[in-house]
Each structure stands twice: as structure tokens, then as C-alpha cells.
N, C-alpha and C positions, 0 to 999 in steps of 0.2 A: 515597499521601500520608496522613499522620496528621492528627489534629485538634490543636487548641491544647493539649490535655492529653496527647497521645500522646508517649511517650518515644522518643528516637532508637533505643534498644535494641529497643523493640517493633516499630518500622518495619524495622530490620535483621533481626529474627527472622522477620517475615512475608516479607521478600524472600528470606531464606535458605530458608524453607520452600518457597516457590513454585519457586525454582531447583532445589531437591532433587527435585521431582516433574517436572522437565523443562520448566518454564515459563521465560520470560525476563521477569522483573519489571522495571518501570521506576519510577523515583522521580519523582513530580510535585512541583514546588517551590511550587505554589500551586493552589488549587482552581479548577476550570474545568468548565464544563458538558459532559457527554458523555465517552465513552471515547476516549482519544487516538487509538488505531488506527482506530476508527470515524470520527472526524473527518477523519483523513487520507484514508481510503477515500472518504468523502463528497466531499472536495475534488476528488479525481481523477474521481470519477463525475460530478460537476457538469460538468466540461469534456467528458467523454465524451457526456453527454446533450446538451450545447450543440452539439457537433459533429454529432451525429445530427440534431438539430432544424434545424441550418443546411444539412443536405443534403451535408455534407462527406464523410461516409462512412456505411456501413451499420452496424447493430448488430454483425453478425458481424465486420466489418473492425475496428471499434473494439475488440472483445474480443481479436482477434488482435494488434492493435497494442500493447495493454497487456500481454497474456500473453507475447508473444514479444519485447517491447521491455523497458520498465522492470520489468515483473513478473518476468521471468526473472532480471534482474540483482539485483532487490531480494530474491530468495530467497537471495542470497549475501551481500549487504551493503546497508546503507541508502543513501539518496540523497546524504547529505553525503560519505560515503566514496567514492561513485561520482564525485562532482564532484572530489574530491581526485585520483582516478585520471585523470579527464578533463583535469585541469590539466597532465598530462604530468610531466616531470621537476621542474617548479616546484610541482607539487601544488596544494593548495587556494589558496596565495598567488597563483600564476599564474592560477588560475581566477578568483579574485576581482578581480584587476587587469585581466584581458583578456577574460574570457568572461561575467562576471556582468552586464555592461551589456546585451548582447544577450538574455540570459535574463530580466533584469528587464523589458526591453521586451516580451518575449513574455508575461510575467506580467500586464502591464497590459492585454493584449489578450484575456485569458481571458474567457469568456462566462458569462452567467447565464441558463440556459434558462428559458423560460416553460412551466411544467409544465401542459399542458392535455390534454384527452382524446385529441386527435389524436397528440400526442407519446407518451402512454402506450400507445396502440394500436400505434404504430410500433415501440416497444421490445418490447412483448409479441409482436408478429408476428415480429420479428427473432430474439428469444430462442427462440421455438418452432421457427423454421426451423433455427436453429443446433443446438438440442437434438435435432432429428430424432425418431427413434423411441425415444431414450433417456428413461427415466423420471427424475423428480427423484431418486428413490432410487438409480438406477444412476449418475447424474451425481455424487451425493454419495459413493458408494462409490469411483468413479474418482478423485475429488478426494482422498479420504482416503488411497487407495493412493499417489498421487503425493506427497502431503504427508509420509507416513511414509517414503517413499523419499528425499525431500529431507532429512528429519531424519537418516536413516541416513548419507547422504552428508556432511552437516555433521559428524556425530559421528565418522565415519571420517577426516575431514580435520582433526579436533581442534578443530572450531568448535562449542562447546557453550555453552548458557546459563551465565552466571556471576553 
């Protein structure tokens, strides 16, 4: 987003530049605290931490649920398009009319964890179990390899930043 004195041309130029180097820029319509992607990530992690604190699942199972559930799908398309598909032949209109109510009910039940030393230690212990003998560096290399592979898949499918 630009400031009050930023021309629309300057914004478009910046967006074109970032797209040209393989990024997917987004246009903010108003100023807001924090990076949008980080805020979305924090919202999901808040519920992950809440479920761990409530004893619903382990750190490892929470990571698996995100990675093999929405995370896998979100590597292909965002949540709104996913709900469009989820609406079946009626698409997003059907979803809004028939499925948004139950989802809205689930949204009101989302938790706010109380971040205390016990919860922090539970997460630390779970992450270290999950990482096993892999160093942070090795995990990062593995992540980068997978991300580059996903970007290649997207490119080969004709799905590139625009």
C-alpha cells in the first residue's frame, strides 16, 4: 500500500517489480498493523496452541493436521477458493447459504490460549520430539527444497504470480 502522496503508478510499478522476481504482491486497501501473511499465520497458530493447551492433541499431531490438511490445499489455492470448491456445483453461493452457518458456529468456539511457562515447555518438548535428530538447518533445507518443488509444480501447471 502506498501513502497519501503515493501515486497509483508507483504502487503498480512496485507490484510489477515484485511479480517480476517471482513474488506474489498483494495490494492493501488500508494501513493495518503487521504483515498480512504473518497475521493469518498467527490466527491459525493461536488455535493450534489452544488445542494443545486443552489437551486435544499433541504438537506433532497439530503440525500433521495443518500440514496434511489445509496447508496442503493452501499450497494450491487460498481458503476462499477452497470454500468455493467446497460449495459443490453451487460454489461459494451454496457454501454461504448452507455451510457458512456451521463454520461461523465453529469460529465462535475458537480459543484463546493462556501462554504460560507450562504451555511453552509443552510446545518446546513436542517440537524437539518432532524434529528428532534433524538440526534447524536441515529442517530449513528440507523446507526450502519442498517449497522450490511446489513453486516448480505451480509454474509447470501455469499457475504463476501475476
